[in-house]
C-alpha positions, -999 to +999 in steps of 0.1 A: +691-014-145+659-024-125+627-004-131+627+030-153+600+054-151+597+088-166+567+117-168+563+149-182+544+183-169+528+205-191+541+238-177+510+259-183+488+236-162+513+228-138+511+274-130+475+273-134+471+242-102+498+258-084+476+293-082+451+274-077+463+254-052+491+271-035+490+255-003+503+228-029+539+241-028+542+228+008+522+186+003+541+177-022+580+196-017+604+196+002+621+225+028+652+222+002+632+222-029+616+250-021+644+268-019+658+265-052+620+271-075+614+301-054+648+318-060+635+325-095+606+351-101+583+319-117+594+289-100+572+270-119+597+253-141+619+244-114+588+226-095+578+212-123+605+194-132+605+181-094+573+170-097+576+156-127+607+141-111+591+125-086+555+114-109+586+090-120+599+078-097+560+064-087+566+050-122+596+034-119+592+015-087+552+005-101+530+023-076+513+054-086+498+080-063+492+079-029+521+048-022+538+072-008+542+111+004+554+132-026+581+143-004+595+113+003+612+121-026+635+150-028+654+154-059+692+171-048+720+189-069+757+183-066+777+209-070+777+199-113+745+209-109+738+167-118+705+162-097+696+129-081+672+111-057+673+110-019+645+094-005+629+086+029+596+068+043+581+051+021+597+057-013+624+041+012+603+003+016+597+001-017+630+008-031+648-018-009+613-044-020+629-037-055+670-038-045+674-010-057+701+007-041+714+037-069+695+059-089+701+080-123+679+110-124+679+135-155+659+162-156+651+183-187+627+218-195+612+236-221+587+268-226+557+245-228+566+209-208+589+196-177+601+161-188+626+136-159+634+099-168+645+084-133+663+051-137+667+026-104+697+003-102 
């Protein structure tokens, strides 16, 4: 293991942020992430979980907000349901600098929070 990052997102606060700033969905999430989340009547849980993964990835890369665009980290799901990461842009460069060649991702949520753990190998 070369790095680890975690993040938790309060669903009520995130829902409010989405209502106040509807453009956030297109600025932060990839087309694939939006398509997956927007299949639900209330996509908040799915979007918040993906947001937590993006934040956890920043922490795993040792950087903060602004180091890369949020959509440079995409959460993709295998047919089995297992989540993984697809990096692009500046996020790829940062991972290469740290020697990270593989990622492990775990995401969960309750009615209150979404939580993510990201491990760089």
